[in-house]
C-alpha positions in Angstrom: -87.0 18.3 7.9 -83.2 18.7 8.2 -83.2 17.9 11.9 -85.4 14.9 11.3 -82.9 13.7 8.6 -79.9 14.2 10.9 -81.6 12.2 13.7 -82.6 9.6 11.3 -79.0 9.3 10.0 -77.6 9.1 13.6 -80.2 6.4 14.4 -79.3 4.6 11.3 -75.6 4.7 12.2 -76.2 3.4 15.7 -78.4 0.6 14.3 -75.6 -0.4 11.8 -73.0 -0.7 14.6 -75.4 -2.7 16.8 -76.1 -5.0 13.9 -72.4 -5.6 13.0 -70.5 -5.1 16.3 -70.5 -8.9 17.1 -68.3 -9.7 14.1 -66.5 -6.3 13.9 -65.3 -6.3 17.5 -62.8 -9.3 17.2 -61.4 -7.7 14.0 -60.8 -4.4 15.8 -58.9 -6.2 18.6 -56.9 -8.1 16.0 -56.1 -5.1 13.8 -53.1 -3.8 15.7 -51.5 -7.2 15.9 -52.2 -8.0 12.3 -50.8 -4.6 11.2 -47.5 -5.3 13.1 -47.3 -8.8 11.8 -47.7 -7.6 8.2 -45.1 -4.9 8.6 -42.5 -7.0 10.4 -43.1 -10.5 9.0 -45.1 -10.7 5.8 -43.6 -7.7 4.0 -40.0 -8.6 4.9 -40.6 -12.1 3.5 -41.5 -10.8 0.1 -38.7 -8.2 0.3 -36.3 -11.1 0.9 -37.6 -13.0 -2.1 -37.2 -9.8 -4.2 -33.8 -8.9 -2.8 -32.4 -12.4 -3.5 -32.7 -11.7 -7.2 -30.1 -8.8 -7.0 -26.5 -8.2 -6.2 -26.5 -5.4 -3.6 -24.0 -4.3 -0.9 -26.6 -2.5 1.2 -25.7 1.0 0.1 -25.1 1.3 -3.7 -27.3 0.5 -6.6 -28.8 -2.9 -7.1 -27.7 -5.1 -10.0 -30.2 -7.6 -11.4 -29.0 -11.2 -11.3 -32.2 -13.1 -11.6 -31.5 -16.6 -10.3 -27.8 -16.0 -10.3 -27.5 -16.1 -6.5 -29.3 -19.4 -6.3 -27.1 -20.9 -9.1 -24.0 -19.8 -7.0 -25.5 -21.5 -4.0 -25.7 -24.8 -5.8 -21.9 -24.8 -6.2 -21.1 -23.4 -2.8 -19.4 -26.0 -0.6 -19.9 -23.8 2.5 -23.7 -23.8 1.8 -23.8 -27.6 1.8 -21.7 -27.7 5.0 -24.2 -25.4 6.7 -27.2 -27.4 5.3 -25.6 -30.7 6.6 -25.1 -29.1 10.0 -28.8 -28.0 10.0 -29.9 -31.6 9.3 -27.7 -32.8 12.2 -29.2 -30.2 14.5 -32.7 -31.2 13.4 -32.1 -34.9 14.1 -30.3 -34.6 17.4 -32.2 -31.6 18.8 -35.3 -33.7 18.8 -33.8 -35.7 21.6 -35.0 -32.9 23.9 -38.5 -34.2 23.5 -38.0 -37.7 25.0 -35.5 -36.4 27.5 -38.0 -33.8 28.7 -40.7 -36.5 28.9 -38.7 -38.8 31.1 -37.5 -36.0 33.4 -41.1 -34.8 33.7 -42.3 -38.3 34.6 -39.5 -38.5 37.2 -40.4 -35.1 38.7 -44.2 -35.7 38.6 -44.2 -36.8 42.3 -45.6 -35.5 45.5 -42.5 -35.8 47.8 -40.8 -33.3 50.0 -38.5 -30.9 48.2 -39.8 -31.8 44.7 -40.3 -28.1 43.8 -36.6 -27.5 44.4 -35.7 -30.2 41.9 -38.2 -28.9 39.4 -36.7 -25.4 39.7 -33.2 -26.8 39.2 -34.2 -28.6 36.1 -36.1 -25.6 34.7 -33.2 -23.2 35.5 -31.4 -23.7 32.1 -34.4 -22.5 30.1 -34.6 -19.3 32.1 -31.0 -18.2 31.6 -29.9 -16.5 28.3 -28.6 -18.5 25.4 -25.5 -16.3 25.6 -24.9 -17.5 29.1 -25.4 -21.1 28.1 -22.9 -20.7 25.3 -20.3 -19.2 27.6 -20.8 -21.9 30.3 -20.4 -24.8 27.8 -17.4 -23.0 26.2 -15.7 -23.1 29.6 -16.9 -26.7 30.1 -15.2 -27.8 26.8 -12.1 -25.6 27.2 -8.9 -27.5 26.8 -6.5 -27.4 29.7 -9.0 -26.4 32.5 -12.5 -27.4 31.2 -14.4 -29.9 33.3 -15.1 -32.1 30.2 -11.4 -32.0 29.2 -10.3 -32.9 32.8 -12.7 -35.8 33.1 -11.6 -37.2 29.7 -8.0 -36.9 30.7 -8.7 -38.8 34.0 -10.7 -41.4 32.1 -7.8 -42.0 29.8 -5.1 -42.0 32.5 -6.7 -43.5 35.6 -10.2 -44.6 34.7 -9.5 -47.3 32.2 -10.1 -49.9 34.9 -13.8 -48.9 34.9 -14.1 -50.3 31.4 -11.4 -53.0 31.7 -13.0 -54.5 34.8 -16.5 -55.1 33.2 -14.9 -56.3 29.9 -12.7 -58.7 31.9 -15.8 -60.1 33.6 -17.5 -60.5 30.3 -14.4 -62.2 28.9 -14.5 -64.7 31.9 -18.1 -65.7 31.3 -17.2 -68.6 28.9 -14.3 -69.6 31.1 -16.6 -69.7 34.1 -19.0 -71.9 32.2 -16.1 -74.2 31.5 -15.2 -74.2 35.2 -18.8 -75.2 36.1 -18.7 -78.0 33.6 -15.3 -79.1 35.0 -16.7 -79.0 38.6 -19.7 -81.1 37.4 -17.2 -83.5 35.9 -15.1 -83.6 39.1 -18.3 -84.4 41.2 -19.3 -87.1 38.8 -15.7 -88.6 38.9 -15.7 -88.4 42.7 -18.9 -90.3 42.9 -17.6 -92.9 40.5 -14.2 -93.2 42.1 -13.5 -96.5 43.9 -10.7 -95.3 46.1 -9.4 -92.1 47.7 -6.6 -91.6 45.1 -9.1 -91.7 42.2 -11.4 -89.3 44.1 -8.5 -86.8 44.4 -7.5 -87.0 40.8 -11.2 -86.4 39.8 -10.8 -82.8 41.1 -7.7 -82.2 38.9 -9.4 -80.6 35.8 -11.2 -78.0 37.9 -8.0 -77.2 39.9 -6.0 -76.8 36.7 -8.6 -74.5 35.2 -8.6 -72.3 38.3 -4.8 -72.0 38.2 -5.1 -71.1 34.5 -7.7 -68.3 35.3 -5.5 -66.9 38.1 -2.5 -66.8 35.8 -4.4 -65.2 32.9 -6.3 -62.7 35.0 -3.5 -60.1 35.1 -2.6 -60.2 31.3 -6.2 -60.2 30.2 -7.0 -57.2 32.4 -3.9 -55.4 31.3 -4.8 -56.1 27.6 -8.2 -54.5 28.0 -6.9 -51.6 29.9 -4.3 -50.9 27.2 -6.9 -51.4 24.5 -9.3 -48.9 26.1 -6.5 -46.3 26.6 -5.3 -46.7 23.0 -8.9 -46.2 21.8 -9.4 -42.9 23.7 -5.9 -41.8 22.6 -6.7 -42.6 18.9 -10.0 -40.6 19.1 -8.9 -37.6 21.1 -5.1 -37.7 21.5 -3.8 -36.6 24.9 -7.0 -34.6 25.3 -10.0 -33.4 23.2 -10.7 -29.8 22.4 -14.4 -30.2 21.4 -14.8 -26.7 19.9 -11.5 -26.8 18.0 -12.1 -30.1 16.3 -14.2 -30.1 13.2 -15.2 -33.7 13.9 -17.0 -32.9 17.2 -17.7 -29.2 17.2 -21.3 -29.4 15.9 -22.2 -32.1 18.3 -20.7 -30.1 21.2 -22.8 -27.1 20.3 -26.0 -29.3 20.0 -25.3 -30.7 23.4 -25.2 -27.2 24.8 -28.5 -26.4 23.1 -30.2 -29.5 24.4 -29.6 -28.4 28.0 -32.2 -25.5 27.9 -34.5 -27.1 25.3 -34.9 -30.3 27.4 -36.0 -28.0 30.3 -38.6 -26.4 28.1 -40.0 -29.7 27.0 -40.0 -30.9 30.6 -42.2 -28.0 31.6 -44.7 -28.7 28.7 -44.9 -32.4 29.8 -45.3 -31.5 33.5 -48.2 -29.3 32.5 -49.7 -32.1 30.4 -49.2 -34.7 33.2 -51.3 -32.5 35.5 -54.2 -32.9 33.1 -53.9 -36.7 32.7 -57.2 -38.3 33.7 -56.7 -40.3 36.9 -59.8 -42.4 36.1 -58.2 -43.7 33.0 -55.0 -44.5 34.8 -56.9 -46.4 37.5 -58.9 -48.3 35.0 -55.7 -49.3 33.2 -54.2 -50.5 36.5 -57.3 -52.7 37.1 -56.8 -54.2 33.6 -53.2 -55.1 34.5 -51.4 -52.3 32.6 -48.2 -51.0 34.2 -44.7 -49.8 33.2 -44.2 -49.2 29.5 -47.7 -50.4 28.6 -49.2 -47.8 30.9 -47.0 -45.1 29.4 -47.5 -46.0 25.8 -51.3 -46.8 25.8 -52.6 -44.5 28.6 -50.3 -41.7 29.4 -48.8 -40.7 26.0 -52.2 -40.5 24.1 -53.3 -37.9 26.7 -50.0 -36.0 26.2 -50.5 -35.5 22.5 -51.1 -31.7 22.7 -47.9 -31.3 24.8 -45.9 -33.5 22.4 -47.2 -31.5 19.4 -46.1 -28.2 20.9 -42.7 -29.6 22.0 -41.9 -31.0 18.6 -43.0 -27.8 16.8 -40.9 -25.6 19.0 -37.9 -27.9 18.9 -37.9 -28.3 15.1 -38.2 -24.5 14.6 -35.5 -24.0 17.2 -33.1 -26.4 15.4 -33.6 -24.8 12.1 -33.1 -21.2 13.3 -30.1 -22.0 15.6 -27.8 -19.0 15.5 -26.9 -17.7 19.0 -25.0 -20.7 20.3 -23.0 -21.0 17.1 -22.1 -17.3 17.2 -21.1 -17.3 20.9 -19.2 -20.7 21.1 -17.3 -20.9 17.8 -18.3 -18.0 15.5 -18.8 -20.7 12.8 -15.3 -22.2 13.3 -13.1 -24.1 13.1 -12.7 -23.3 9.4 -16.5 -22.9 9.0 -17.2 -26.5 10.1 -19.9 -25.5 12.6 -21.8 -23.1 10.4 -25.6 -23.4 10.0 -27.8 -21.7 7.4 -28.9 -18.8 9.7 -25.3 -18.1 10.7 -24.0 -18.4 7.1 -26.7 -16.0 6.0 -25.5 -13.5 8.6 -21.9 -14.0 7.5 -22.6 -13.3 3.9 -25.0 -10.4 4.4 -23.8 -8.5 7.5 -20.2 -9.4 8.3 -16.7 -8.7 6.8 -17.3 -11.1 3.9 -18.5 -8.2 1.7 -22.0 -7.3 2.7 -23.6 -9.5 0.0 -27.2 -8.7 0.8 -28.6 -10.5 -2.2 -26.7 -13.7 -1.5 -27.6 -13.6 2.1 -31.3 -13.1 1.1 -31.0 -16.2 -1.1 -29.8 -18.2 1.8 -32.6 -16.9 3.9 -35.2 -17.9 1.3 -33.8 -21.4 1.2 -34.0 -21.6 5.0 -37.6 -20.1 4.9 -38.7 -22.8 2.4 -37.3 -25.6 4.5 -39.1 -24.2 7.6 -42.3 -23.8 5.6 -42.3 -27.6 4.8 -42.4 -28.4 8.5 -44.7 -25.5 9.5 -47.2 -26.5 6.8 -47.2 -30.1 8.0 -47.8 -28.9 11.6 -50.6 -26.6 10.6 -52.2 -29.4 8.5 -52.0 -31.8 11.5 -53.4 -29.2 13.8 -56.4 -28.6 11.6 -57.0 -32.3 11.1 -56.9 -32.9 14.9 -59.3 -30.0 15.4 -61.8 -31.6 12.9 -61.4 -35.0 14.5 -62.0 -33.6 18.0 -58.6 -34.2 19.6 
């Protein structure tokens, strides 16, 4: 009887596994990842919320403050500077999406050597953010940086590039007057009864041409001086991007756009390979081309790539840290700080190891990111239900 019972129990166990293995197997595969995610993501989130209610230096005893850290944040000018810079990052960093799209369209060709060009455009995304930061630090460096040298040349010797076109634009109304004068001279010539009257009929056009010749030099000099003064008023003798609180944030964002545009380009190149050629051909037969082809035929088929590009770009803008740390360390005078870097400064730098205050900044940044992440998840679920 005992053996029969054991065999029956073993058989029952095997039958239970066979009955439930179809839904248990995925959970067994997911279990290690879910465990790691809970330990390193979910639990630290709640720990940050809890820690933000205390004053703690990381070693001693915690002191309960309640909402005191958040109340201090509301009166912290550096916090608002960091928040403003994050907004600027968010707006300008999204330029990587259209830039990546247009570069991908340009590279989506079957010509000799196109793979080399694709590799060159993708190269910035492969290299480390630290390297990107160092490269752009040298690029902006006053005295020997390429950007500084170009701006110096533009100020000293390149003003004619702007003065020339502006001078031409200035001459447009004068040219119209010259044409009218010429028409008047032709009309007078036809109406003239003798040779002397015919000669005098050309006098208005001749005087106007003399006037233009005399004024060409002063007008060109005026626009050249105006352009030079404009550059000097903005940048002085030269512009040190990373040392000027007016331009430092934009200089760092430009450095970040370099690799981010490459990433968006790869996403769109992948999406363009999946564009239906039948739809493109049908649109051509209907007369669609250029912008209409792009807007009504190509872009709707690139919605998955656009969604991923926007999500990754928004998250990257909000969690920007490495470029700020490498290029300026938050300077000058804290003008280039973002929330993630300000959190690091308050919690882990020489500012006093204020773990609770740093956790409060982290919570604010987390809530801002959750607004966007929730919107992205809602859109993804809605698109799944609608069959996109």
